[in-house]
Backbone as numpy.savetxt, mean C-alpha at the origin, in Angstrom:
# Nx Ny Nz CAx CAy CAz Cx Cy Cz
36.48 -35.77 1.72 37.52 -36.49 1.04 38.71 -35.55 0.93
39.81 -35.89 1.52 41.01 -35.06 1.56 41.86 -35.31 0.32
42.52 -34.24 -0.15 43.39 -34.36 -1.32 44.73 -34.94 -0.86
45.30 -35.80 -1.69 46.58 -36.42 -1.32 47.58 -36.20 -2.43
48.83 -36.14 -2.06 49.94 -36.15 -3.01 49.91 -35.04 -4.01
49.84 -35.44 -5.30 49.89 -34.49 -6.41 48.73 -33.51 -6.39
47.54 -33.98 -5.99 46.37 -33.10 -5.94 46.57 -31.98 -4.94
47.11 -32.31 -3.76 47.34 -31.30 -2.73 48.38 -30.29 -3.20
49.40 -30.74 -3.87 50.43 -29.84 -4.37 49.85 -28.91 -5.43
49.00 -29.46 -6.31 48.39 -28.64 -7.36 47.47 -27.59 -6.74
46.69 -27.98 -5.72 45.79 -27.03 -5.06 46.59 -25.96 -4.34
47.72 -26.34 -3.75 48.56 -25.37 -3.04 49.16 -24.38 -4.02
49.60 -24.86 -5.20 50.19 -23.95 -6.19 49.14 -23.02 -6.78
47.92 -23.52 -6.93 46.83 -22.68 -7.45 46.52 -21.58 -6.45
46.48 -21.92 -5.16 46.14 -20.92 -4.16 47.24 -19.88 -4.02
48.45 -20.15 -4.45 49.57 -19.21 -4.35 49.65 -18.29 -5.57
49.11 -18.70 -6.73 49.20 -17.89 -7.95 48.23 -16.72 -7.86
48.64 -15.57 -8.36 47.72 -14.43 -8.37 46.60 -14.69 -9.37
45.43 -14.22 -9.06 44.29 -14.47 -9.95 44.39 -13.58 -11.18
43.71 -13.99 -12.23 43.74 -13.26 -13.50 43.12 -11.88 -13.32
42.10 -11.77 -12.46 41.45 -10.49 -12.25 42.40 -9.51 -11.59
43.18 -9.97 -10.60 44.09 -9.04 -9.93 45.24 -8.66 -10.85
45.67 -9.57 -11.74 46.71 -9.24 -12.71 46.19 -8.19 -13.67
44.93 -8.33 -14.10 44.32 -7.35 -15.01 44.20 -6.00 -14.31
43.84 -6.01 -13.05 43.74 -4.76 -12.30 45.10 -4.09 -12.17
46.11 -4.91 -11.93 47.46 -4.36 -11.82 47.89 -3.75 -13.15
47.56 -4.41 -14.25 47.93 -3.90 -15.57 47.20 -2.60 -15.85
45.93 -2.54 -15.48 45.15 -1.33 -15.69 45.68 -0.20 -14.82
46.04 -0.51 -13.62 46.56 0.51 -12.70 47.88 1.06 -13.20
48.74 0.19 -13.73 50.04 0.66 -14.21 49.88 1.45 -15.50
48.91 1.11 -16.33 48.72 1.83 -17.59 48.09 3.19 -17.35
47.37 3.37 -16.24 46.74 4.66 -15.97 47.67 5.60 -15.22
48.89 5.21 -15.02 49.86 6.12 -14.44 49.95 6.04 -12.93
49.48 5.00 -12.34 49.55 4.85 -10.89 50.72 3.94 -10.57
51.91 4.47 -10.63 53.12 3.67 -10.44 53.27 3.24 -8.99
52.85 4.09 -8.05 52.98 3.73 -6.64 52.16 2.50 -6.31
50.97 2.45 -6.82 50.10 1.32 -6.51 50.61 0.04 -7.15
51.15 0.15 -8.34 51.62 -1.07 -9.00 52.80 -1.66 -8.24
53.61 -0.81 -7.63 54.73 -1.33 -6.83 54.20 -2.02 -5.58
53.16 -1.42 -4.97 52.59 -2.03 -3.77 51.96 -3.37 -4.11
51.24 -3.45 -5.23 50.60 -4.70 -5.59 51.62 -5.74 -6.00
52.70 -5.30 -6.62 53.73 -6.26 -7.02 54.37 -6.87 -5.77
54.54 -6.06 -4.75 55.12 -6.58 -3.50 54.13 -7.51 -2.81
52.82 -7.16 -2.89 51.84 -8.00 -2.20 51.54 -9.27 -2.98
51.92 -9.36 -4.27 51.67 -10.56 -5.06 52.75 -11.61 -4.86
53.80 -11.27 -4.16 54.86 -12.25 -3.92 54.26 -13.34 -3.05
54.38 -14.59 -3.46 53.77 -15.67 -2.68 54.39 -15.75 -1.30
53.53 -16.10 -0.35 53.99 -16.26 1.03 54.90 -17.49 1.10
55.89 -17.45 1.94 56.77 -18.62 2.04 56.00 -19.81 2.56
56.34 -20.97 2.03 55.70 -22.21 2.42 56.20 -22.64 3.78
55.26 -23.04 4.59 55.65 -23.58 5.88 55.98 -25.05 5.68
57.02 -25.46 6.32 57.32 -26.88 6.18 56.24 -27.71 6.85
55.90 -28.80 6.20 54.84 -29.65 6.72 55.40 -30.56 7.79
54.89 -30.42 8.99 55.32 -31.29 10.09 54.16 -32.16 10.51
53.39 -32.57 9.56 52.23 -33.39 9.85 52.66 -34.84 10.01
52.12 -35.51 10.95 52.47 -36.90 11.19 51.47 -37.85 10.59
50.73 -37.40 9.58 49.72 -38.25 8.95 50.31 -39.13 7.87
51.55 -39.05 7.66 52.19 -39.95 6.70 52.07 -39.46 5.28
52.60 -38.33 4.93 52.66 -37.90 3.55 51.49 -37.06 3.10
50.53 -36.72 3.97 49.40 -35.90 3.58 49.77 -34.44 3.83
49.70 -33.66 2.74 50.03 -32.25 2.88 48.78 -31.48 3.28
48.98 -30.41 4.00 47.84 -29.58 4.39 47.85 -28.31 3.55
46.68 -27.85 3.21 46.57 -26.64 2.39 46.47 -25.44 3.31
47.11 -24.37 2.89 47.01 -23.13 3.64 45.96 -22.25 2.99
45.45 -21.31 3.76 44.42 -20.40 3.26 45.01 -19.48 2.21
44.29 -19.35 1.12 44.77 -18.49 0.05 44.54 -17.04 0.45
45.57 -16.23 0.35 45.47 -14.82 0.71 45.58 -14.01 -0.57
44.46 -13.33 -0.90 44.48 -12.48 -2.08 44.98 -11.11 -1.65
45.75 -10.49 -2.49 46.23 -9.16 -2.13 45.08 -8.16 -2.15
45.14 -7.20 -1.27 44.10 -6.18 -1.22 44.21 -5.31 -2.46
43.06 -4.98 -3.03 43.06 -4.14 -4.21 43.47 -2.73 -3.81
44.19 -2.05 -4.68 44.73 -0.74 -4.30 43.66 0.32 -4.03
42.52 0.23 -4.70 41.51 1.27 -4.53 40.34 0.77 -3.67
40.62 -0.10 -2.73 39.55 -0.65 -1.89 38.92 0.44 -1.03
39.75 1.40 -0.59 39.21 2.51 0.21 38.26 3.36 -0.63
38.64 3.61 -1.87 37.76 4.38 -2.75 36.47 3.62 -3.03
36.61 2.32 -3.27 35.42 1.51 -3.53 34.51 1.48 -2.31
35.10 1.35 -1.12 34.29 1.33 0.10 33.60 2.68 0.29
34.35 3.76 0.08 33.76 5.09 0.22 32.63 5.28 -0.79
32.87 4.85 -2.02 31.85 4.95 -3.07 30.63 4.12 -2.70
30.88 2.90 -2.19 29.78 2.02 -1.81 28.96 2.67 -0.68
29.63 3.23 0.32 28.92 3.84 1.44 28.16 5.08 0.99
28.75 5.86 0.06 28.04 7.03 -0.45 26.79 6.61 -1.21
26.93 5.60 -2.05 25.77 5.12 -2.82 24.73 4.49 -1.91
25.20 3.77 -0.87 24.26 3.18 0.09 23.53 4.29 0.85
24.27 5.36 1.18 23.64 6.50 1.87 22.59 7.14 0.97
22.92 7.29 -0.31 21.97 7.88 -1.26 20.75 6.97 -1.39
20.98 5.66 -1.47 19.88 4.70 -1.57 18.99 4.78 -0.33
19.60 4.76 0.85 18.82 4.81 2.09 18.09 6.14 2.21
18.77 7.23 1.79 18.12 8.54 1.81 16.89 8.53 0.91
17.03 7.92 -0.27 15.90 7.82 -1.19 14.77 6.98 -0.60
15.13 5.87 0.03 14.12 5.01 0.65 13.38 5.77 1.75
14.14 6.48 2.59 13.52 7.23 3.68 12.68 8.38 3.14
13.17 9.03 2.09 12.40 10.11 1.48 11.09 9.55 0.91
11.17 8.42 0.24 9.95 7.81 -0.33 8.98 7.44 0.79
9.50 6.91 1.88 8.63 6.56 3.00 8.00 7.81 3.60
8.80 8.87 3.74 8.25 10.13 4.26 7.16 10.67 3.33
7.42 10.59 2.04 6.42 11.06 1.07 5.15 10.22 1.16
5.31 8.91 1.34 4.14 8.05 1.49 3.34 8.46 2.72
4.03 8.74 3.82 3.34 9.16 5.03 2.68 10.53 4.85
3.33 11.44 4.13 2.72 12.74 3.86 1.45 12.57 3.03
1.55 11.70 2.01 0.38 11.44 1.18 -0.75 10.85 2.02
-0.41 9.90 2.87 -1.41 9.28 3.74 -2.02 10.32 4.68
-1.17 11.22 5.20 -1.66 12.27 6.08 -2.62 13.19 5.32
-2.25 13.57 4.10 -3.14 14.42 3.30 -4.45 13.72 2.98
-4.36 12.43 2.66 -5.58 11.67 2.39 -6.47 11.61 3.63
-5.85 11.42 4.80 -6.62 11.39 6.04 -7.27 12.74 6.31
-6.54 13.84 6.04 -7.12 15.17 6.25 -8.32 15.38 5.31
-8.15 15.00 4.04 -9.25 15.15 3.08 -10.46 14.30 3.47
-10.16 13.08 3.92 -11.24 12.19 4.35 -11.96 12.78 5.56
-11.17 13.34 6.48 -11.76 13.97 7.66 -12.65 15.14 7.26
-12.18 15.95 6.29 -13.00 17.07 5.80 -14.29 16.57 5.15
-14.17 15.50 4.37 -15.36 14.93 3.72 -16.37 14.46 4.76
-15.86 13.78 5.80 -16.75 13.31 6.85 -17.37 14.48 7.62
-16.61 15.56 7.80 -17.19 16.74 8.46 -18.30 17.34 7.60
-18.08 17.39 6.27 -19.13 17.88 5.37 -20.36 16.98 5.44
-20.12 15.67 5.43 -21.24 14.73 5.51 -21.97 14.88 6.85
-21.22 15.14 7.91 -21.82 15.35 9.23 -22.71 16.59 9.20
-22.20 17.68 8.59 -22.99 18.91 8.48 -24.26 18.68 7.67
-24.12 17.93 6.57 -25.29 17.63 5.74 -26.31 16.80 6.53
-25.82 15.81 7.25 -26.75 14.97 8.02 -27.41 15.76 9.16
-26.67 16.70 9.76 -27.26 17.56 10.80 -28.36 18.43 10.18
-28.09 18.98 8.97 -29.11 19.79 8.28 -30.33 18.95 7.93
-30.10 17.74 7.45 -31.22 16.86 7.10 -32.02 16.53 8.35
-31.33 16.25 9.44 -32.02 15.95 10.70 -32.84 17.14 11.18
-32.26 18.34 11.09 -32.96 19.55 11.50 -34.19 19.77 10.62
-34.03 19.59 9.30 -35.17 19.75 8.39 -36.25 18.72 8.65
-35.83 17.49 8.95 -36.80 16.44 9.25 -37.56 16.77 10.53
-36.85 17.29 11.50 -37.51 17.68 12.75 -38.50 18.82 12.50
-38.11 19.79 11.67 -39.03 20.88 11.31 -40.27 20.34 10.61
-40.05 19.39 9.69 -41.20 18.80 9.00 -42.11 18.05 9.97
-41.53 17.35 10.91 -42.33 16.63 11.91 -43.13 17.61 12.77
-42.49 18.73 13.14 -43.21 19.75 13.92 -44.35 20.35 13.11
-44.12 20.64 11.82 -45.18 21.18 10.96 -46.32 20.18 10.79
-45.94 18.90 10.64 -46.97 17.86 10.50 -47.78 17.77 11.79
-47.09 17.88 12.93 -47.81 17.84 14.21 -48.74 19.05 14.35
-48.31 20.21 13.88 -49.17 21.39 13.96 -50.35 21.30 12.98
-50.15 20.58 11.87 -51.24 20.41 10.89 -52.17 19.24 11.23
-51.81 18.44 12.19 -52.58 17.23 12.51 -54.04 17.54 12.87
-54.33 18.57 13.67 -55.76 18.84 13.95 -56.55 19.17 12.67
-55.93 19.90 11.77 -56.61 20.23 10.51 -56.81 18.98 9.66
-55.81 18.10 9.66 -55.96 16.85 8.92 -57.08 15.99 9.51
-57.19 16.00 10.84 -58.28 15.25 11.49 -59.63 15.84 11.09
-59.73 17.17 11.03 -60.98 17.81 10.61 -61.31 17.43 9.17
-60.29 17.41 8.31 -60.51 17.03 6.91 -61.04 15.60 6.84
-60.48 14.71 7.65 -60.95 13.32 7.66 -62.41 13.25 8.12
-62.77 14.03 9.14 -64.17 14.03 9.62 -65.10 14.56 8.54
-64.68 15.65 7.87 -65.50 16.23 6.80 -65.66 15.21 5.68
-64.59 14.49 5.36 -64.69 13.47 4.30 -65.67 12.38 4.69
-65.66 11.96 5.96 -66.62 10.94 6.41 -68.05 11.48 6.33
-68.23 12.75 6.72 -69.57 13.34 6.67 -70.05 13.49 5.22
-69.12 13.85 4.32 -69.49 13.99 2.91 -69.90 12.63 2.35
-69.15 11.59 2.67 -69.53 10.26 2.16 -70.86 9.82 2.76
-71.15 10.15 4.04 -72.44 9.81 4.64 -73.56 10.60 3.96
-73.28 11.89 3.67 -74.25 12.73 2.99 -74.50 12.22 1.58
-73.46 11.76 0.93 -73.61 11.20 -0.42 -74.48 9.96 -0.38
-74.27 9.11 0.61 -75.11 7.90 0.74 -76.57 8.30 0.98
-76.76 9.32 1.81 -78.13 9.78 2.07 -78.76 10.34 0.79
-77.96 11.05 -0.03 -78.48 11.61 -1.28 -78.85 10.49 -2.23
-78.05 9.42 -2.28 -78.40 8.29 -3.15 -79.69 7.63 -2.68
-79.84 7.50 -1.36 -81.07 6.89 -0.83 -82.28 7.78 -1.15
-82.09 9.09 -0.98 -83.17 10.03 -1.26 -83.54 10.00 -2.74
-82.54 9.89 -3.59 -82.78 9.81 -5.03 -83.55 8.54 -5.36
-83.14 7.43 -4.76 -83.83 6.16 -5.02 -85.28 6.25 -4.51
-85.48 6.84 -3.37 -86.81 6.97 -2.80 -87.68 7.87 -3.67
-87.11 8.97 -4.15 -87.87 9.89 -4.99 -88.27 9.22 -6.32
-87.42 8.36 -6.85 -87.75 7.64 -8.09 -88.90 6.66 -7.84
-88.87 6.02 -6.69 -89.96 5.10 -6.36 -91.27 5.88 -6.20
-91.14 6.99 -5.56 -92.32 7.84 -5.33 -92.89 8.36 -6.66
-92.01 8.73 -7.56 -92.45 9.20 -8.87 -93.11 8.08 -9.65
-92.56 6.91 -9.56 -93.14 5.78 -10.27 -94.53 5.47 -9.68
-94.69 5.55 -8.42 -95.96 5.28 -7.76 -97.00 6.35 -8.15
-96.50 7.61 -8.19 -97.39 8.71 -8.55 -97.90 8.53 -9.98
-97.07 8.12 -10.90 -97.46 7.92 -12.30 -98.44 6.75 -12.37
-98.28 5.78 -11.57 -99.19 4.65 -11.54 -100.60 5.10 -11.07
-100.59 5.89 -10.06 -101.85 6.37 -9.53 -102.53 7.35 -10.52
-101.79 8.09 -11.18 -102.33 9.04 -12.12 -102.99 8.31 -13.32
-102.47 7.23 -13.73 -103.03 6.48 -14.84 -104.34 5.82 -14.41
-104.59 5.60 -13.30 -105.79 4.95 -12.89 -106.90 5.86 -12.82
């Protein structure tokens, strides 16, 4: 929806007036003793001459782009912004480097822990192998012990049978003696 008549004129006059912020900046600049800058801003605040409207749309005015005057300390602000951005980026990169250093240290410690665990497992494996060799060397003696245990249990059974037989024999002898 295009502005017509009075609305277009009002919008054009608004775009030509200096903003309140730039007026405040100019006042602050002049009060701080920067007379050169206030003269430059006063010259740049002069409204641009109006171009005559040669539009054939029948009374519709066209708006021109509003041009704000450049602030006097824009170079300082840009320099300050770039310095602060450099400090910020330096901090970000430093933090990232520190994170990588921490990760590297953690990896080194983890590697050392795994090497210790490897040494422990090698020692356990070696000890287990020694135990297996000792068990293999003791195996013939263990087999002899098992044979002796079987013989002892067979001998025990024979002793029980002999005891039972001797009791029967004693009972028979007492029977015969009474007769």
